[in-house]
N, C-alpha and C positions, 0 to 999 in steps of 0.2 A: 388691170384687171382690180372689177371693179370690192376693194374687200370686206366693206360694211359688209358691201353682199351675203360676200363673197360667205363671212362669219353667218347670221344669217342662215345660206342655208345648210352650212353643215350643220345649226341643232337643229335645223327643219327637220332636216334626210331623216328614213327611215335606213339609210344603207349607210350606216355610224362605223369608221372605220380606225383602228390604233393609229397611235402615235407616236413613240417611246423617241429620241433625242438617241438617232441612233445612228453615227457617220462612224468614227472610229473603225470599228470593227470593219470597217471595208477594206482593212492590213490584209484580213485573212483574202479573202478575192484577188486585190491587187498585189499579193506575194511580195511585199515591204514590210521596212519596221515603222515606226509611228515617225522617230526620228525622219529619216526619213518624209515619210510623209509633208509632214505640215510644214518643211521645207520647198515643195517644189507644188505648184500653182498647178502644177495639171495632173498630177497626181492623187490632189485634195480633185479638182475637179470628179475624176474617173471614176472616183471613188466614194463621190456623192453621185452618180448615175449608174454605177455598180449596183447599188443598197437599192434607188429604185425603181432600177429594175426586175430587184427579184423580191420591193417588199409594194404592196400595193400604200400605201401613208396616203391618208390628201395631202401635204406635203411632204419639197425635200426639206429641209434640211444642210445646213454648213459645218461645223466643228467648231465645239465647247473646248474656249482653251486658255483662258484669265491670266496667261501668261502675257498675252501679245501686249496685249495694254504699258503695261511696266516695260517693260522692255524696250519698249519705244520714250519712258522716258529715261533711260538709261540703267537700269535695277536687271543683279545677272540674274540671269535664265539658266537653267540648265536642265538639258534632256534626255531620255531617256530611251530603250531601243521596245521598250514595250508600254508604254507611259506617256499621258500628256506630259510635255513642260511644266517647269516650276520652279520658283521666283522663292529669293537665297537672299539671305542677306538684309538693311536696311539704310533705303536710301534717300529715307527724308528724320530727322530727328529733332530739328529746328526750328521756329520759325522764322531765320535769314535762313535758311537752306528751302525753304516752304518758299519764302519769297521767290529766291533764285527762281526756280523750277521751272526750266522754259519748258514751256507747250510743240508738243514734236510737231515735225509737219508729216503731213499724210503719207507713208512710206519708209518712215522708220524705224531702222523695226524687224520686224515680218510684218506690219502692217498692211505691206507692197504688194504680200504674198499675197500676203489675202484679200486682199481687195479682186486681185488680177486673178485668185480662181474664183472668185464671183464674177467675177466677169466669163471665164470659164467654162463658166458652172453653167449662168446663162443659157452657154450656146446647144448646149446637149442636153439642160434638162425643162423639155416645151411644154409639159403634160399636164405639170401642179407648179404650184407658186413654189416662189421659195426662201427660204426666210435663212433670215444672215446672224451673225453670232455677235455678241460681245459682250462686255464683264462690263458691271452696275458703281455707278462711283461710287460707293462707299467697298465697295468690296475692290473696288482698284485702289483708290486709299490701302486700304491696311496694306493692299502686298507691295508699294511704297515705303509706308509711313513700315511694317510689322506687324502679324492680323491679331497679333497678342496685344501689341502695344496700342493699337488705335483706341480698342477700346478701353481701355486707361485712359489714356491723355482726351479720348471724346469728354470725361470728367470733371480732368483737372486742368485739359488747356485747351478747350475747345477750340478757341483765337487760333492756331496748330491748327487743330484738323481740318479744318472753315478754310482755309486757304489749299489749302492739298485738295479737298474736296472742290475745292472750284477750279481749276487749275484742267481737275480731269472730267470737268463738265466740260468746260467751255471744250475738252478732247475731243468729248467724244462726240462735241454735236456737229461736231471737223468730219467724223470719221465715219459717223451712223448716217448722212446726210452723201457722204460719199457712196454707199453702202445705197444708197435710195437712189440716186441721180444714176447708178450703174444701171442699176431695178430690179433688183432686188424686193421681195413684195413687205417684205415688212419679216421684223430681227430679233431673235432671241435674248432678255440681256441678265443674267444670269447677275444675279444680287441677293449669298446666300451669305458673305457675316449679316449683314444689312440685319438680320433674325436673328442674332445671337442680342442682340440688343429688348429694352422692353418697349413701349408700344410708342414712350413718351423721347426718347434720344429718336427711336426707330424717325421716327418723322425731321426729327432737325437733321441726324446725319442720311437721311440718304432720301426719301421716297420724299421731303420735297426740291431734292438732285434732279432727280428720275424726273416729277414730274416734267419742271423743266422742260429737259432736253425732249419730252414727248409731247408735249407741250410745239415745243418749238420743230418737232418733222412727224410723228401724227398725222395721217392723214386720209382722205376718203383708199385709199392704192400705195400705203405705205401702214404694218399697223405693229403694235409693237408685243409681245410676251412676256411677262415680265414671273422669272422665275425663281424660285425661293426651298431652296428644302432641309432649314434648317428645323430644327424642331420646335410642339405649339404653335403656328402660324398663324393654327384656325383661331387664335385666340387673341390677335396681331390682326385682324383683317381693314379694323379705319383703317391703321400703315398702308396695307397692302392697296386695299381701290384709291385714297391720295393718290397711286403714282398713277393713274386716268388711260391705262391700260387697257385694252381691251378684249389681250386673252392672255390665262395668267399658268404654272406651274407648279407642282408642288410637289413637293421630297416625298421619301415613302415612311416618315418620320410621323407624317401631317395625318389626319384625321379625312381624310374626302368627303365624306358622306357628311358633315358636320360640314363643313365650307363648302358643301355642294347646296346646303340646305341655310347657306347663309351670304353666301354670292349672286350678285342678283341673272336672273337667266338672260339674258341677254349680253354674256359673256363664259368666252367658250372655258375649263378649266381644265384640267390637263391634271394625272399622275396616277401609279403611282409606289409600284411594284420594282418594290428597292434594288437595282441593278446588280452591290456587291453580296448580299446574302442569300437573290434569288435566282437572277441574271447570269450567273459562278456561277452560282451551285452543281454542284453535279449533274443532279436530277433534274430526270425528264418531269417525274409527278409531281417532283412539287414546284416544278414553274409552273404546270397546267395546273396544279389543290392553288396558289395562292395566282393565279390569272385569272382564275371561278369565281375565283372567294370574291376580289373587290368589283368584279363584274357581276358578280349577283346584287353587290350593294349600292350600288349607281347605275343597273340600270337604264331605273324612269329617271333619271335627270337628263333631259334633254340636251344638256348644253354640256356634258360628261364628253370627255372625250380618252380611253385609256392609254397612259402610256408609264414608262417610265415613270421611275422617284427620279432622277441625279442624269450625266452621260454615262452611255450602258458602255464598261469595255472592252479595250481592242482585244483583247484575250478575252472574248462572253464564247462557249461555245456554240455556233452554230447555231448544233439541237434547238437549245435553249429557248434558239429566241424565234426559229421557225416553227415553235410548241407555241410559243408565246405570242404569235400570227393567227395559226393554227386555234388553238382558244377560242378565240378573240372574234373569228369569221365560224366560225360555228355558231358559236355563245348569241350572236346578234340576227344570223338563220335561224336558228330556234326561234327567234323576238319573232320577227315578222312573221314564222306562219302561225305562234300562237295568236298575232294581232288578229289573224286574218280569219281565225273560228273563234273568238273569242270578239 
């Protein structure tokens, strides 16, 4: 698929659709738990198809799991029945450990399951593009070095951080290339930890490495979505744009209207209804109200694609997800009618 043309079509079309980061609630349709899901390629693929059947989204997406790549390097991973896996401990503390760190083969940890699930997903999702998921290099390095330690070490021992980032980048190029060769139309790269730095360090320790990966792999038929859910990201647009991504996804602490004013009109900008405060709330009224508010603010931007601010938790009430789509479908229907009479 020509994804450059697809992006232009999404911007130009009047038939706008919502695109939340919606995958893990599939466990409610599969009647399994999250731990069982992330260890079974077939269940993961089936979950993507069931979500695609229920909700008319512009593309289908696999599962955002920031533990997969770090686990492949040997980091300790803890599994949960109702939440995504997490990395614990600190695998790399010294420059000697960084230099000795081996770049995993494809298939290490759960990378083989993820790639197999992507292959299976592409067999049963043929009515829209399919985007895979991966962790960004700095966020991945943070899981190998401890997320708090890496922020400190980026100032005190930058050579250590760069050594780990180099290993992460080499692995990600290999891993994402495999996704592209399997047939994915794009990948969502989650790099939230980078947003905790100021602009200069964000360029040095994140954007420059992300740009290397994107320059290597982005093409007419394969695009990158850069995801960053940190706060005040609208003040770091230069570092965001330096990645070279064609699509951007932002968290609920971002000012979407300001970002849409600043970012180029030929890139897709996605966000940002809060998964925790809104999707997970016990009120469909709040779900409708907050969705309407964001939609009204950003309705005038053709390159806006309304979404959740981050990955929607597995146990999110289905009725809230349904309400989200209902409000957006009605909102865009009203806009099309309004355009016809004015």
